[in-house]
Every structure is written in structure tokens, then in C-alpha cells.
C-alpha positions in Angstrom: -23.1 -38.7 195.6 -24.3 -41.5 193.4 -22.9 -39.7 190.3 -19.5 -39.3 192.0 -19.5 -42.9 193.1 -20.3 -44.0 189.5 -17.4 -42.0 188.1 -15.0 -43.2 190.8 -16.0 -46.9 190.1 -15.5 -46.4 186.4 -12.1 -44.7 186.7 -10.9 -47.3 189.2 -11.9 -50.1 186.8 -9.9 -48.4 184.0 -6.9 -47.9 186.2 -6.8 -51.5 187.3 -7.1 -52.8 183.8 -4.3 -50.4 182.8 -2.0 -51.8 185.4 -2.8 -55.3 184.3 -2.0 -54.6 180.7 1.2 -52.6 181.6 3.2 -55.8 182.2 2.7 -56.7 178.5 4.1 -53.5 177.1 7.8 -54.5 176.9 8.8 -53.3 173.5 8.5 -50.3 171.3 5.9 -52.0 169.1 3.8 -53.0 172.2 3.8 -49.4 173.6 3.4 -47.5 170.4 1.3 -49.8 168.1 0.0 -52.6 170.4 2.3 -55.2 168.9 0.5 -54.8 165.5 -2.1 -57.3 166.5 -5.4 -55.4 166.5 -8.3 -56.9 164.5 -11.1 -54.9 162.9 -13.6 -55.0 165.8 -11.0 -53.7 168.2 -9.9 -51.1 165.8 -13.5 -49.9 165.3 -13.9 -49.5 169.1 -10.7 -47.6 169.6 -11.2 -45.4 166.5 -14.7 -44.6 167.6 -13.7 -43.9 171.2 -10.9 -41.7 170.1 -12.7 -39.7 167.4 -15.8 -39.0 169.7 -14.1 -36.7 172.2 -15.1 -33.9 174.5 -15.3 -31.6 171.4 -18.4 -33.7 170.6 -19.7 -33.1 174.1 -18.9 -29.4 174.7 -18.3 -27.9 171.3 -21.5 -29.5 170.0 -23.4 -28.2 173.0 -22.0 -24.7 172.4 -22.9 -24.7 168.7 -26.3 -26.4 169.3 -27.3 -23.7 171.8 -27.0 -21.1 169.1 -27.7 -23.0 165.8 -29.6 -26.2 166.6 -29.0 -29.1 164.1 -27.2 -26.7 161.8 -24.1 -27.4 163.9 -24.0 -30.8 162.3 -22.1 -29.0 159.5 -19.0 -29.2 161.6 -19.4 -33.0 162.3 -20.1 -33.6 158.7 -16.6 -32.5 157.8 -15.3 -35.4 159.9 -17.7 -37.9 158.3 -16.5 -37.0 154.8 -12.9 -37.2 155.8 -13.4 -40.7 157.2 -15.0 -41.9 154.0 -12.0 -40.7 152.0 -9.7 -42.4 154.5 -11.2 -45.8 153.5 -9.3 -45.6 150.3 -5.9 -45.2 151.9 -6.2 -47.3 155.1 -4.8 -50.5 153.6 -1.8 -48.7 152.1 -1.1 -47.0 155.5 -0.9 -50.4 157.2 1.2 -51.9 154.4 3.7 -49.1 154.9 4.1 -50.5 158.5 5.7 -47.7 160.5 4.8 -46.0 163.8 3.9 -42.4 163.2 2.7 -39.9 160.6 6.1 -38.2 160.6 7.6 -41.6 159.6 5.5 -41.4 156.4 6.4 -37.8 155.7 10.2 -38.4 156.0 10.1 -41.4 153.7 8.1 -39.4 151.1 9.8 -36.0 151.6 12.7 -35.5 153.9 13.9 -35.2 157.6 12.6 -31.6 157.8 9.1 -32.7 157.0 9.4 -35.2 159.9 10.6 -32.5 162.3 8.0 -29.9 161.3 5.2 -32.5 161.4 6.3 -33.5 164.9 6.2 -29.9 166.1 2.8 -29.4 164.5 1.4 -32.5 166.1 2.7 -31.6 169.5 1.1 -28.1 169.3 -2.3 -29.4 168.1 -2.5 -32.5 170.3 -1.5 -30.9 173.6 -4.2 -28.3 172.9 -6.8 -31.0 172.4 -5.7 -32.7 175.6 -6.0 -29.4 177.5 -9.7 -29.1 176.8 -10.2 -32.7 177.7 -8.9 -31.7 181.1 -11.2 -28.7 181.2 -14.2 -30.8 180.3 -13.4 -33.5 182.8 -13.1 -30.8 185.5 -16.5 -29.5 184.6 -17.9 -33.0 185.1 -16.4 -33.4 188.6 -17.5 -29.8 189.5 -21.1 -30.3 188.5 -21.6 -33.8 190.0 -20.2 -32.6 193.4 -22.3 -29.4 193.2 -19.3 -27.2 193.4 -17.7 -29.0 196.4 -14.7 -29.7 194.1 -13.7 -26.4 192.6 -13.2 -26.4 188.8 -9.5 -25.8 189.0 -9.0 -28.6 191.5 -11.2 -30.9 189.4 -9.1 -30.2 186.3 -5.9 -31.1 188.2 -7.5 -34.4 189.3 -8.5 -35.3 185.7 -5.1 -34.3 184.4 -3.3 -36.5 187.0 -5.5 -39.5 186.2 -5.1 -39.2 182.4 -1.3 -38.8 182.6 -1.0 -41.8 185.0 -3.4 -43.9 183.0 -1.5 -43.2 179.7 1.8 -44.1 181.4 1.0 -47.7 181.8 0.6 -49.7 178.7 0.5 -47.2 175.9 -1.5 -48.3 172.9 -2.2 -51.7 174.5 -4.2 -50.2 177.3 -5.7 -47.4 175.1 -6.9 -49.8 172.3 -8.4 -52.6 174.4 -10.0 -50.4 177.1 -11.5 -48.3 174.3 -13.8 -51.3 173.7 -15.2 -50.8 177.2 -15.4 -47.1 176.6 -17.2 -47.5 173.3 -19.8 -49.8 174.8 -20.5 -47.3 177.7 -20.6 -44.4 175.2 -23.1 -46.1 172.9 -25.4 -47.4 175.7 -25.4 -44.2 177.7 -26.0 -41.8 174.8 -28.7 -43.8 173.0 -30.5 -44.6 176.2 -30.6 -41.0 177.5 -32.3 -39.4 174.4 -35.9 -40.8 174.8 -35.8 -40.1 178.5 -34.7 -36.5 177.9 -37.5 -35.9 175.3 -40.1 -37.2 177.8 -38.6 -35.1 180.6 -38.7 -31.8 178.8 -42.3 -32.2 177.7 -42.2 -33.8 174.3 -41.6 -32.6 170.8 -44.1 -29.7 170.8 -42.2 -28.1 173.7 -38.9 -28.7 172.1 -39.9 -27.1 168.8 -41.4 -24.1 170.5 -38.3 -23.5 172.7 -35.2 -24.2 170.7 -33.1 -21.2 169.6 -34.7 -19.5 166.6 -32.7 -19.9 163.4 -32.4 -17.4 160.5 -31.5 -20.1 157.9 -32.7 -23.7 157.7 -29.3 -25.1 156.9 -26.8 -22.5 158.3 -28.8 -21.7 161.4 -27.5 -18.4 162.7 -24.1 -18.8 161.1 -22.8 -17.2 157.9 -21.4 -19.5 155.2 -17.9 -18.4 156.1 -18.5 -19.3 159.7 -20.0 -22.7 158.8 -17.2 -23.6 156.5 -14.8 -22.5 159.3 -16.2 -25.5 161.3 -16.6 -27.9 158.4 -13.1 -27.6 156.8 -10.9 -28.0 160.0 -12.8 -31.1 161.0 -12.5 -32.5 157.5 -8.7 -31.9 157.5 -8.3 -33.4 161.0 -10.1 -36.6 159.9 -7.9 -36.9 156.8 -4.7 -36.5 158.6 -5.5 -37.6 162.2 -2.3 -39.1 163.7 -4.4 -41.2 166.1 -6.0 -42.9 163.1 -2.8 -43.6 161.3 -1.2 -45.0 164.5 -4.2 -47.3 164.9 -3.8 -48.5 161.3 -0.2 -49.2 162.0 -1.5 -51.3 164.9 -3.7 -53.4 162.7 -3.0 -57.1 162.2 -2.9 -56.5 158.4 -4.1 -54.2 155.7 -7.5 -55.9 155.3 -8.3 -55.4 159.0 -7.3 -51.8 158.7 -9.6 -51.2 155.8 -12.6 -53.1 157.2 -12.4 -51.1 160.5 -13.1 -47.8 158.6 -16.6 -49.0 157.6 -17.7 -49.7 161.2 -15.9 -46.5 162.3 -17.8 -44.1 160.0 -21.2 -45.7 160.7 -20.5 -45.5 164.5 -19.3 -41.9 164.3 -22.4 -40.8 162.3 -24.9 -42.5 164.7 -23.2 -41.3 167.8 -22.7 -37.8 166.5 -26.3 -37.3 165.5 -27.5 -38.7 168.8 -25.1 -36.4 170.8 -26.4 -33.5 168.7 -29.9 -34.5 169.5 -29.1 -34.5 173.2 -27.6 -31.0 172.9 -30.5 -29.6 170.8 -33.2 -31.0 173.1 -31.2 -29.8 176.1 -30.9 -26.3 174.7 -34.7 -26.0 174.6 -34.9 -26.8 178.3 -31.7 -25.2 179.8 -32.1 -21.6 178.8 -30.3 -18.3 179.6 -26.7 -19.8 179.5 -23.7 -17.5 178.9 -21.3 -18.1 176.1 -18.8 -19.9 178.4 -21.6 -22.0 180.0 -23.4 -23.1 176.8 -20.9 -25.9 176.4 -22.2 -27.6 179.5 -25.7 -28.5 178.1 -25.1 -32.3 177.8 -23.6 -32.3 181.3 -26.7 -30.6 182.6 -28.8 -33.2 180.7 -27.0 -36.0 182.4 -27.3 -34.4 185.9 -30.8 -32.9 185.7 -32.6 -34.0 182.5 -32.9 -37.8 182.9 -33.6 -40.3 185.7 -30.7 -40.9 188.0 -29.8 -44.3 186.7 -29.8 -43.1 183.2 -27.9 -40.0 184.3 -25.2 -42.1 185.9 -24.8 -44.1 182.8 -24.7 -41.0 180.6 -22.2 -39.3 182.9 -20.0 -42.4 182.8 -20.3 -42.2 179.0 -19.2 -38.6 179.0 -16.2 -39.4 181.2 -15.4 -42.4 178.9 -15.4 -40.0 175.9 -13.1 -37.5 177.7 -10.7 -40.1 179.1 -10.4 -42.2 175.9 -9.7 -39.1 173.8 -7.3 -37.5 176.3 -5.1 -40.5 176.6 -5.0 -41.2 172.9 -4.1 -37.6 172.1 -1.5 -37.6 174.8 0.1 -40.8 173.6 0.5 -39.7 170.0 2.7 -36.6 170.6 4.7 -38.5 173.2 5.3 -41.2 170.6 6.3 -38.5 168.1 8.8 -36.8 170.4 10.3 -40.1 171.3 10.3 -41.8 167.9 10.6 -38.8 165.5 13.0 -36.6 167.4 15.0 -38.4 170.1 15.3 -41.9 168.5 15.6 -40.6 165.0 18.2 -37.9 165.5 19.8 -38.2 168.9 20.0 -41.9 169.9 19.0 -44.3 167.2 20.4 -47.3 169.1 18.2 -46.8 172.1 17.0 -50.2 173.4 13.3 -51.0 173.7 13.2 -50.8 177.5 14.5 -47.3 177.5 12.2 -46.3 174.6 9.2 -47.3 176.7 10.7 -45.5 179.8 11.5 -42.3 177.9 8.1 -42.4 176.2 6.4 -42.4 179.6 8.6 -39.4 180.7 7.4 -37.6 177.5 3.8 -38.4 178.5 4.3 -36.6 181.9 6.0 -33.6 180.3 3.4 -33.1 177.6 0.6 -33.7 180.1 1.9 -30.8 182.2 2.2 -28.6 179.1 -1.4 -29.5 178.2 -2.6 -28.4 181.6 -0.8 -25.1 181.3 -2.7 -24.3 178.0 -6.1 -24.5 179.6 -6.2 -20.8 180.3 -5.3 -19.8 176.7 -8.7 -20.7 175.4 -11.7 -19.8 177.7 -14.1 -21.7 175.4 -13.6 -25.4 174.4 -15.1 -24.5 171.0 -12.3 -22.1 170.3 -9.6 -24.5 171.5 -11.0 -27.4 169.4 -11.1 -25.6 166.1 -7.7 -23.9 166.7 -6.2 -27.4 167.3 -8.0 -28.9 164.3 -6.7 -26.0 162.1 -3.1 -26.1 163.1 -2.9 -29.8 162.5 -5.2 -29.9 159.5 -3.7 -27.0 157.6 -0.2 -27.8 158.7 0.0 -31.6 158.0 -3.0 -32.8 156.0 -2.2 -31.3 152.5 1.3 -32.7 152.5 0.1 -36.0 153.9 -2.7 -36.5 151.4 -0.3 -35.6 148.6 1.9 -38.6 149.8 -0.8 -41.0 148.5 -2.5 -39.0 145.7 0.0 -36.6 144.0 3.2 -38.1 142.6 4.6 -34.6 141.7 4.8 -33.4 145.4 8.5 -32.8 146.1 10.5 -32.9 149.4 10.9 -29.2 149.6 7.2 -28.6 148.7 6.0 -31.0 151.4 8.2 -29.6 154.1 7.4 -25.9 153.3 3.7 -26.7 153.1 3.8 -28.0 156.7 5.7 -25.0 157.9 3.4 -22.6 156.2 0.1 -24.1 157.5 1.5 -24.4 161.0 3.0 -20.9 161.2 0.0 -19.1 159.8 -2.4 -20.8 162.2 -0.3 -20.1 165.2 0.2 -16.4 164.2 -3.5 -16.0 163.5 -4.5 -17.4 166.9 -2.0 -15.2 168.7 -3.3 -12.1 166.9 -6.8 -13.2 167.8 -5.8 -13.5 171.5 -4.1 -10.1 171.5 -6.8 -8.2 169.5 -9.8 -10.0 171.1 -11.2 -10.8 167.7 -10.2 -12.8 164.5 -8.0 -10.8 162.1 -10.2 -9.5 159.3 -13.1 -11.5 160.9 -11.8 -14.6 159.1 -11.2 -18.0 160.8 -7.6 -19.1 160.7 -8.4 -22.2 158.5 -8.8 -20.0 155.4 -5.4 -18.2 155.3 -3.6 -21.2 156.8 -5.0 -23.8 154.4 -4.5 -21.5 151.3 -0.9 -20.9 152.3 -0.3 -24.6 152.9 -1.8 -25.8 149.6 -0.3 -22.9 147.5 3.1 -23.6 148.9 2.9 -27.3 148.3 1.8 -26.9 144.7 4.0 -24.0 143.6 7.2 -25.2 145.3 6.7 -28.7 144.0 6.2 -27.5 140.4 9.3 -25.4 140.7 11.6 -28.1 142.0 12.8 -31.4 140.6 10.3 -34.3 140.7 10.8 -37.0 143.5 12.7 -40.1 142.7 11.1 -43.3 141.6 12.5 -44.9 144.8 10.5 -42.6 147.0 7.3 -43.0 144.9 7.6 -46.8 144.8 6.7 -47.1 148.5 3.4 -45.3 148.0 2.3 -46.0 144.4 2.1 -49.2 142.5 3.5 -49.2 139.0 0.1 -49.2 137.2 -1.1 -46.1 139.0 
């Protein structure tokens, strides 16, 4: 019961702070980009809390059970992406809009905005769906099955939707500071206790899953790159990241925040990986669908109760902070990039906030309905990373680095990446295995990049007016 009491206390604290901040969210800028007032320390906290999600809890556990530290290959894609992001963070803030589709329409055309919004909604509601699943697992385990998994998922879904409704980016950003502190404290404190509990390094080395290759583990190179590339693409094009850069006080604060973000992500990622690897040496005989629960089992059975409570609170912090962030972004996209842009441009601020909250509810329900489509969180995570990364990232990166990218090339690139990914995953679901045994990221990314380059070279170059917003004259 002490674990349940800890979680309830933590969630109640978040909820009360959310209510308090809700009175400050009166305008579109307040709800969507926190009034553009965030400084670097706050940005680091919210970027870290958003990037470290339940994928880092459950997908890492799943991969670590079979591949040990080799599963860091997937995380490393994100680290590389964040390093590259450092060079565009200032320019993103200077642009001063609200969403990624805002950028894409200015650089390309309205069709790029629409397609990017559709792609973001597909990817992000999928990501939110496995946050609900992960949170349900937590409640089920700490109540020893008294709360059935399905009921627990509903409870988590209702909380996340209600919490996101309140103050939008204001509540998400400032409360992520609390979440970040809990995450760092719980994860780093748990590791030495777990190593002692399982019997020390000799036991761990003798009992981890044997690996065929020192770097790839039990993966093939194609499988390993199937984890590395989608994470890299998500990091480069992550709409949550761009929305936080738009929320920064100025371009200097945006750029400084990336340094703290990448350091925090690497340290937390390696430590979570260590919890999963050490846990995999102790919790043996798990099925494919149960392997993702290793870090949960560590918190519940592998460390002292006090440390376990703190780690469990950290896990919930990771799940909740990611879920509300990834729910807020598509709601913002639907409201800003579809309704306000094409249906009712003169919509007043109060109604924008109201309708954004309605969008949160609708998308939250859709996210819950997707839970059954992917039985494993690992599969859902990389499908979501791929549809977003292959669909949006090539065209988005070209905004800042390739002057020759044209409106038609950008729009068709988004369409190609999104469509191929969705079709590949549907075929995978119908057949019960990947088409040709190849992860969706390969055909989707190739089609997206090929379309961007070929169509851009065959169509007229973009105007200087479009380019002037993204490139200085001496570039």
C-alpha cells in the first residue's frame, strides 16, 4: 500500500499545481508556448522530462532483456539528434511561431502544414497510447493485481487528459522541473541498491543474457539501425522540442538549454539502461510481452521500500510528463494548424484555449483506443518514431540546411514518408511479420528523402522571400 500511497500523493500534488497554474493560461501564447517566457534552466527540465518517456522505461527493458547494453544503440540515435539540434535551436526561436507545421507552411506551402499535422497526430497519439499502457502496468503491479490492467490504463488516461486540460504548456513546463528532479533522484539512487540486492557484479556478469556480438548483442545490423535511425529522426524533428524552443525567452536561452538537455539525456539514459541490464540478470524467464516490465519489477522487488517508492514515483513522473506533452502538441496542431488556419482565423483567444482543451479530450480518447493495436510498447514506440521521423524530419531539416528544397518537394516528402510507414505497419499487423523482414524506417525514409530531392530538383527553386526567413544572406 505504501507504493500506492506514494503514487497518489505525487499525482495529487501535480493536479493541485495544475489547477493553480490554470488561471494564468488566458491567451493562445500562454496555453501553447507558456507566454514565451521560459529560461534555459526551465527549458532543460521540461526538455529532459519530455524526452525521457515510458519508451525509456519499457522499450529499454525489453531490449536490455535480450541484448544487454547493446540496446544503447537506439538511445544513441537520440543523443546524436539532440547534438545536431544545437545548431538550429536559436534560429527556431527567432522564427517565433507556435508549431512545426507553422515552419513548414512558411517554407513550403499549406499542404505541407496539413500533411505535417496529420503525421504528428498519428505519431503522437500512438506515443500517448503506450504511456497509458505503461502507467496501467505501474498501478497493476503496485496493487498486486487488485486494479486490473485495463482499469488501471483507464485511470491513467483520465488523469493525463484532465491534467493536460488545465494550463497547457504553462503547467507542463513548470511542473516538469519537479518531474525532472524526481526522475534524476529516483533513478540514480536506485542503481547502487539494486546492484547490492542482486548479489554484486560477479552475479550480474554471470546471469545477463548471453550476447553473440559485443556491440550488436543479439541483433543484426539491420535490426540495430532499425532502432537507431527512428530515434535519430524523432530527435531532429520532435515537435515537443520545437514548441519548447518557441516558448523560450529568446534565442540564447533556447540554444543554452540544448547543452544541459543532451548531458541530462545521456546520463539518465545510461542509468536507466543499467537498471534494466542489472534487473534482467535477476528477473529471469519473462515472456516477450513481460520483458518490458523489468524496471517496474526493480522498483517493486529489487530495492528497499523507500528507494522503491522514490523510483516508482520517478517512473510515474516519466510517464505523466511525456504523456501530457505528447498530448498537448497534436491538440495544438489541430487547433492552430487546421481549425484556426483554415476554418476560423479570427477565433478569439478564450475560444482558442477552450477548443484546444476539447481537442485534448478527443485525442486522449483516440490514444486510448490505439492501445490494443500494438501489444508491445517496443513496437508502438518505433512505429511512432518512424511515422514522424520519416514523414516530417527530412522536409523539416531541409528547411534550415537545403535552400534548393521546393514547396512541392517538401509536401510530397511528408506524404511519402507518412504513407509508406502506415502501410508498412498495417501489412505487419495483417501478416504477423514485417514485410520482407525489413523495419518500416528503411522504405519510408528512402521514399521521403528520394521524393524531397528528386521533386525539388525537377521544380522551380523557392523564392528569395521564403528563404530569407531561414537563411541569412552570407550563408
